[in-house]
C-alpha positions in Angstrom: 100.1 104.4 119.3 98.0 104.4 116.2 98.0 101.1 114.3 98.2 100.8 110.5 95.5 99.2 108.5 95.9 96.6 105.7 96.8 98.3 102.4 98.5 101.3 104.1 101.7 102.3 102.4 104.6 102.4 104.9 108.3 103.0 104.8 111.3 102.0 106.9 115.1 102.7 107.0 117.1 100.2 104.9 120.8 100.5 104.3 121.7 104.1 103.5 118.1 105.0 102.4 114.6 103.7 102.9 112.3 101.1 101.5 108.5 101.2 101.0 105.7 98.7 100.7 102.0 98.0 101.5 100.7 96.2 104.6 99.1 92.9 103.7 98.6 91.4 107.1 98.6 92.6 110.7 99.5 90.4 113.7 98.7 90.9 117.4 100.5 87.8 118.6 104.0 86.6 118.0 104.6 85.6 114.4 107.1 83.6 112.4 107.2 83.5 108.6 109.6 81.9 106.1 110.7 84.7 103.7 113.2 84.0 100.9 114.1 80.7 102.6 114.9 82.3 106.0 112.8 82.2 109.2 111.8 85.7 110.3 110.2 86.2 113.8 108.6 89.3 115.4 107.1 89.6 118.8 103.7 91.2 118.5 100.8 92.3 120.8 97.7 94.4 120.7 99.8 97.4 121.7 102.7 96.7 119.3 101.6 94.7 116.3 103.7 93.2 113.6 103.0 93.6 109.9 103.6 91.5 106.7 104.5 94.1 104.1 104.7 93.5 100.3 107.2 95.7 98.4 106.6 96.9 94.8 108.8 94.1 93.4 106.6 91.5 95.2 109.1 90.6 97.9 107.8 90.5 101.5 109.1 91.6 104.8 108.0 91.2 108.4 108.3 94.4 110.5 107.3 95.5 114.0 105.2 98.6 114.4 108.2 100.5 115.9 110.3 99.8 112.7 107.9 101.5 110.2 106.1 104.8 109.6 103.3 105.8 107.2 104.7 107.0 103.9 104.2 110.7 103.2 
């Protein structure tokens, strides 16, 4: 599985469409962040990292590698 680098633009399914953003941080151990007042957790490892992604409007999301793909 190829990992994504910081600043890579990625996308993921969201509702009936998709969302995009740029990777700002990569995590290779379990991570928890407070985003918009809610605690968000992802399990992460060297083989399946998690990423903090910033969307165009400045909001942030925490996603596992398996939830995202590189934008085309």
